[in-house]
C-alpha positions as CSV (number, residue, x, y, z in Angstrom):
1,M,-13.7,-48.6,126.0
2,F,-13.5,-48.0,122.3
3,N,-10.7,-45.6,121.1
4,I,-11.7,-43.5,118.1
5,F,-9.5,-41.3,115.9
6,L,-11.2,-38.6,113.8
7,T,-8.8,-37.5,111.0
8,R,-10.2,-34.0,110.7
9,S,-12.8,-31.8,112.4
10,V,-16.3,-32.3,111.1
11,P,-19.7,-30.5,112.0
12,V,-20.5,-31.0,115.6
13,E,-23.7,-32.9,115.8
14,G,-22.1,-36.3,115.4
15,V,-19.2,-35.4,117.5
16,K,-21.5,-34.5,120.4
17,L,-23.2,-37.9,120.1
18,L,-19.9,-39.7,120.4
19,K,-18.5,-37.5,123.2
20,H,-21.6,-38.1,125.3
21,D,-21.2,-41.9,125.2
22,Q,-19.1,-43.2,128.1
23,R,-18.0,-46.3,126.1
24,L,-16.0,-44.1,123.7
25,K,-12.8,-42.1,123.9
26,L,-12.6,-39.7,120.9
27,E,-9.4,-38.1,119.7
28,I,-9.5,-35.5,116.9
29,Y,-6.7,-34.3,114.7
30,E,-6.1,-30.8,115.9
31,H,-5.6,-28.9,112.6
32,D,-8.3,-28.1,110.0
33,K,-6.4,-29.4,107.1
34,P,-5.6,-32.9,105.6
35,I,-3.6,-35.0,108.0
36,P,-0.1,-35.7,106.7
37,R,0.4,-39.4,105.9
38,R,3.1,-39.9,108.5
39,E,1.0,-38.3,111.2
40,L,-2.0,-40.5,110.2
41,L,0.0,-43.7,110.5
42,R,1.3,-42.6,113.9
43,R,-2.1,-41.5,115.3
44,V,-4.1,-44.6,114.3
45,K,-1.9,-47.0,116.3
46,G,-4.0,-48.9,118.8
47,K,-7.3,-47.3,117.7
48,N,-10.4,-49.4,117.5
49,I,-12.3,-47.1,115.1
50,I,-11.1,-44.5,112.5
51,I,-13.4,-41.8,111.2
52,S,-11.9,-41.0,107.9
53,I,-12.7,-38.4,105.3
54,L,-12.6,-38.9,101.5
55,T,-9.0,-37.4,101.2
56,D,-7.6,-40.1,103.5
57,K,-6.3,-43.1,101.8
58,I,-7.2,-46.0,104.1
59,D,-5.2,-49.0,102.9
60,K,-3.1,-51.9,104.0
61,E,-0.4,-49.5,105.4
62,V,-3.0,-47.8,107.6
63,F,-4.4,-51.1,108.8
64,D,-0.9,-52.4,109.6
65,A,-0.2,-49.2,111.5
66,A,-3.4,-49.4,113.5
67,G,-2.8,-53.0,114.4
68,A,-5.2,-55.8,115.3
69,S,-7.2,-53.5,117.6
70,L,-8.8,-51.8,114.5
71,K,-12.3,-53.0,114.0
72,M,-14.1,-50.3,112.1
73,I,-13.7,-47.5,109.5
74,A,-16.5,-44.9,109.5
75,N,-16.0,-42.8,106.3
76,Y,-17.3,-39.3,106.5
77,A,-18.4,-39.4,102.8
78,V,-20.9,-41.1,100.6
79,G,-18.3,-42.6,98.4
80,F,-15.7,-45.0,99.7
81,D,-13.2,-45.4,96.9
82,N,-10.5,-44.0,99.3
83,I,-10.8,-47.3,101.3
84,D,-9.3,-50.6,100.3
85,L,-12.4,-52.7,100.8
86,P,-11.0,-56.1,99.9
87,E,-8.2,-55.7,102.5
88,A,-10.7,-54.5,105.1
89,K,-12.9,-57.5,104.5
90,K,-10.0,-59.8,104.7
91,R,-9.2,-58.4,108.1
92,G,-12.8,-58.4,109.4
93,I,-12.9,-54.6,109.6
94,V,-16.3,-53.1,109.2
95,V,-16.6,-50.2,106.8
96,T,-19.5,-47.6,106.7
97,N,-20.2,-44.5,104.7
98,A,-22.3,-41.4,105.4
99,A,-25.0,-41.7,102.8
100,H,-28.1,-39.8,103.7
101,T,-31.1,-38.4,101.8
102,Q,-30.0,-34.9,102.6
103,V,-26.7,-35.5,100.8
104,S,-28.6,-36.6,97.6
105,E,-30.8,-33.5,97.8
106,S,-27.9,-31.1,98.1
107,V,-25.9,-32.7,95.3
108,A,-29.0,-32.7,93.1
109,E,-29.6,-29.0,93.8
110,H,-25.9,-28.2,93.1
111,T,-26.0,-30.1,89.8
112,I,-29.1,-28.2,88.7
113,A,-27.5,-24.9,89.7
114,L,-24.5,-25.7,87.6
115,M,-26.6,-26.5,84.6
116,F,-28.4,-23.2,84.8
117,A,-25.1,-21.3,85.4
118,L,-23.6,-22.9,82.3
119,A,-26.6,-22.3,80.0
120,H,-27.1,-18.7,81.1
121,R,-23.4,-17.9,81.4
122,I,-23.8,-16.7,84.9
123,V,-20.2,-16.8,86.1
124,E,-18.9,-15.1,82.9
125,S,-21.6,-12.5,83.1
126,D,-20.9,-11.7,86.7
127,H,-17.2,-11.2,85.9
128,Y,-18.0,-9.1,82.8
129,T,-20.2,-6.8,84.9
130,R,-17.8,-6.5,87.9
131,S,-14.9,-5.7,85.6
132,G,-16.6,-2.6,84.3
133,K,-17.3,-3.9,80.8
134,Y,-21.0,-3.5,81.0
135,H,-22.0,-0.2,79.3
136,G,-25.6,-0.9,78.4
137,W,-28.0,-3.5,77.0
138,E,-26.9,-5.1,73.7
139,P,-28.9,-7.5,71.6
140,Q,-26.1,-10.0,71.2
141,L,-24.3,-9.6,74.5
142,L,-23.3,-12.9,76.2
143,L,-25.9,-15.0,74.4
144,G,-26.7,-18.2,76.3
145,S,-29.3,-20.9,75.9
146,D,-32.5,-22.0,77.6
147,V,-32.8,-25.1,79.8
148,M,-36.6,-25.5,79.4
149,G,-37.5,-28.2,77.0
150,K,-34.0,-29.5,76.4
151,T,-32.7,-33.1,76.7
152,L,-31.0,-34.2,79.8
153,G,-28.8,-37.3,79.7
154,L,-28.2,-39.0,83.0
155,V,-25.3,-41.3,83.3
156,G,-26.4,-43.2,86.4
157,T,-29.9,-43.1,88.0
158,G,-29.2,-43.6,91.7
159,N,-30.7,-41.3,94.3
160,I,-29.0,-38.2,93.1
161,G,-29.7,-38.8,89.4
162,M,-33.3,-39.5,90.1
163,M,-33.7,-36.3,92.1
164,V,-32.1,-34.3,89.3
165,A,-34.4,-35.9,86.7
166,R,-37.6,-35.5,88.7
167,R,-37.0,-31.8,89.4
168,L,-36.1,-30.9,85.8
169,W,-38.8,-33.0,84.2
170,D,-41.5,-31.6,86.6
171,G,-40.3,-28.0,86.7
172,F,-38.8,-27.3,83.3
173,G,-40.2,-30.0,81.0
174,L,-36.8,-31.6,80.1
175,K,-36.8,-34.8,78.2
176,I,-35.0,-37.4,80.3
177,L,-32.6,-39.9,78.8
178,Y,-30.6,-42.3,81.0
179,T,-28.0,-45.0,80.9
180,D,-27.2,-47.4,83.7
181,V,-26.2,-51.0,84.4
182,K,-29.8,-52.0,84.4
183,R,-33.1,-50.5,83.3
184,N,-34.8,-48.1,85.8
185,T,-38.5,-48.8,85.4
186,V,-39.3,-46.2,88.1
187,A,-37.7,-43.5,86.1
188,E,-39.4,-44.7,83.0
189,K,-42.9,-44.8,84.5
190,T,-42.6,-41.6,86.7
191,F,-41.2,-39.1,84.2
192,G,-41.0,-40.9,80.9
193,A,-37.2,-41.5,81.0
194,K,-35.9,-43.3,78.0
195,Y,-33.1,-45.8,78.2
196,R,-30.1,-45.3,75.9
197,T,-26.7,-46.8,75.5
198,L,-24.0,-44.3,76.6
199,Q,-23.1,-43.6,73.0
200,A,-26.7,-42.8,72.0
201,L,-27.2,-40.7,75.1
202,L,-24.2,-38.6,74.4
203,K,-25.3,-38.0,70.8
204,E,-28.8,-36.9,71.8
205,S,-28.3,-34.9,75.0
206,D,-28.1,-31.1,75.5
207,F,-26.9,-31.7,79.1
208,V,-24.9,-34.7,80.3
209,S,-24.8,-35.2,84.0
210,L,-22.7,-37.8,85.7
211,H,-24.0,-39.8,88.7
212,V,-22.0,-43.0,88.9
213,P,-19.5,-44.2,91.5
214,L,-15.8,-44.4,90.7
215,L,-15.0,-48.0,89.8
216,P,-12.5,-49.6,87.4
217,A,-15.3,-49.7,84.8
218,T,-16.1,-45.9,85.2
219,H,-12.6,-44.6,85.3
220,H,-12.2,-42.3,82.3
221,L,-15.7,-43.3,81.2
222,I,-15.8,-39.9,79.5
223,S,-12.8,-39.4,77.2
224,D,-11.9,-38.4,73.6
225,A,-14.3,-41.0,72.0
226,Q,-17.2,-39.9,74.1
227,F,-16.6,-36.2,73.6
228,K,-16.6,-36.7,69.9
229,L,-20.2,-38.1,70.1
230,M,-21.6,-35.0,72.0
231,K,-23.3,-32.1,70.4
232,P,-21.1,-29.0,70.0
233,T,-23.8,-27.2,71.9
234,A,-23.9,-29.7,74.8
235,F,-22.7,-29.2,78.4
236,L,-21.1,-31.7,80.7
237,I,-21.7,-31.6,84.5
238,N,-19.7,-33.8,86.9
239,T,-20.7,-33.8,90.6
240,A,-19.8,-37.5,91.0
241,R,-16.1,-38.4,91.1
242,G,-13.3,-36.6,89.2
243,P,-11.5,-39.5,87.5
244,I,-14.7,-40.5,85.7
245,V,-13.7,-37.7,83.2
246,D,-10.4,-37.8,81.5
247,S,-9.1,-34.3,82.2
248,E,-6.7,-34.2,79.2
249,A,-9.5,-35.2,76.9
250,L,-11.8,-32.7,78.5
251,V,-9.4,-29.8,77.8
252,R,-9.0,-31.0,74.2
253,A,-12.8,-31.0,73.8
254,L,-13.1,-27.4,75.2
255,K,-10.2,-26.0,73.2
256,T,-11.6,-27.4,69.9
257,K,-15.2,-26.4,70.8
258,R,-16.2,-30.0,70.6
259,I,-18.6,-29.2,73.5
260,A,-20.0,-25.9,74.7
261,G,-18.9,-26.1,78.3
262,V,-18.4,-28.0,81.5
263,A,-19.2,-27.7,85.2
264,L,-17.1,-29.6,87.6
265,D,-17.4,-30.0,91.4
266,V,-14.9,-32.9,91.4
267,Y,-11.5,-33.3,89.7
268,E,-9.2,-35.9,88.4
269,E,-6.5,-34.4,90.6
270,E,-7.6,-32.9,93.9
271,P,-6.9,-30.3,95.1
272,G,-5.9,-29.5,91.5
273,F,-8.1,-29.5,88.5
274,A,-6.4,-31.8,86.0
275,K,-3.5,-34.3,85.7
276,R,-1.3,-31.9,83.7
277,A,-0.4,-28.4,85.0
278,Q,-1.1,-26.8,81.6
279,D,-4.6,-28.3,81.6
280,A,-5.3,-27.1,85.1
281,T,-4.3,-23.6,84.1
282,Y,-6.5,-23.7,81.1
283,L,-9.6,-24.8,83.1
284,Q,-8.9,-22.0,85.6
285,H,-9.2,-19.4,82.9
286,A,-11.8,-20.9,80.5
287,W,-15.1,-19.1,80.8
288,N,-17.0,-22.1,79.6
289,A,-15.7,-24.1,82.5
290,I,-17.4,-23.6,85.9
291,L,-15.4,-24.9,88.8
292,T,-16.6,-25.4,92.4
293,P,-14.4,-26.8,95.2
294,H,-16.1,-30.2,95.9
295,T,-18.9,-28.4,97.7
296,A,-22.0,-30.0,96.2
297,S,-22.7,-31.5,99.7
298,A,-21.6,-28.4,101.6
299,P,-25.0,-27.0,102.9
300,I,-24.6,-27.1,106.7
301,E,-27.8,-29.2,107.1
302,T,-26.2,-31.8,104.9
303,R,-22.8,-31.9,106.5
304,Q,-24.5,-32.1,109.9
305,A,-26.5,-35.0,108.7
306,M,-23.4,-36.8,107.5
307,S,-21.8,-36.2,110.9
308,R,-24.9,-37.8,112.6
309,V,-24.8,-40.8,110.3
310,C,-21.1,-41.4,111.1
311,A,-21.9,-41.4,114.8
312,Q,-25.0,-43.5,114.4
313,N,-23.0,-46.1,112.5
314,I,-20.4,-46.2,115.3
315,L,-23.0,-46.4,118.1
316,A,-24.7,-49.3,116.4
317,F,-21.4,-51.1,115.9
318,I,-20.3,-50.8,119.5
319,S,-23.7,-52.0,120.6
320,G,-23.3,-55.2,118.6
321,K,-25.7,-54.2,115.9
322,R,-25.2,-54.0,112.1
323,P,-24.5,-50.3,111.3
324,P,-27.2,-48.9,109.1
325,N,-24.7,-47.7,106.4
326,Q,-22.4,-50.7,106.4
327,V,-20.6,-51.2,103.1
328,D,-20.6,-54.9,102.0
C-alpha cells in the first residue's frame, strides 16, 4: 500500500484515477487554501508520495518530516522551482511535474490575450465605460496601438514560446525575434524567427514576452538595465515566473514611462504583486498594468489534464516504471 498526501484539492480526473487503484491510500488536505507550513510538516509524516502544488516549498525540512518512507514528489505544476531537486536526488526521491501540451496551449492563449488587452487598452476602456465616463465617440479617446505587423520579442522558445510565435506570425503577421540558450532552427525555418541577443531583442521589440524557467541565471533577468533598452512604446508580458522581473525596476520603468505597459500573470511576491508594499499598490492602480491571478493555465480542460498527468506519473512509479514526466 502506497500512502499519498495531496496538499490541496485539485480537479477530479486525476483524483478519481488514484482513488480507484487499490494499491493507493489517498489523503487530501481538507481546506481549499494553502496548507500552513506546520500542518504540512505534520501531515507528510510516513507518506510514500506527496502531491504538491507550486506554493508548497518542498525542501529538506519536508523530506525530514516525511521520513525514509518518502519516495516520490508529484508536483501539480509545470515548473518545479518550489522543490529542492538536489536534496531530492541525494535521497533518491523521484520528482515529477505536470507538463502537458494543453498547459502550453492555454498559457500561449493567455499570453496573446494579454498582448491585445494591453495594445487596445481593454481593461482601462472597460472601467472607463462602466464608471459612466463614456459620453460619446471622440477621435482621440483612449488611443491604443495595433498588434498586426509589429515585432514580437520572445525570451525563451520552449513549447509555450513557440505556440505564441506561430499564432501571431500566422494570424497577424508579426515579425518574430527570439533569444535563447541555443539557436532554434525550427522557429527560424517555420516562421522566419530571427535570433538576437537579449539586449538587441529588447531594443527592437514592440512586445517582449517571457517564456523561461526560474533559474539563478534568469532571476531578475529583466531589471533597470534591460528596461532602459526597451522602446518607450513597448509592452512587457510575463506568464512565466514572477522573479524573472525585478518588480522594483518594473515600477520605476512604468512611473518614468520608460515602457508603455506591462501584463503580469505571475509576480515576484505571491499572492502580492511586488516586493515592496508601495510598488504593489502602484501596480494595482496603474492602468498600463494588467494583472491576472496566476490563471494562464486555468481553463478547466487544462487543469484536468494536469490532474491526470500527476496521477499517471504516480501510477507508473508504483508499477516500477519511469514516470513520463520525471524531472532529472
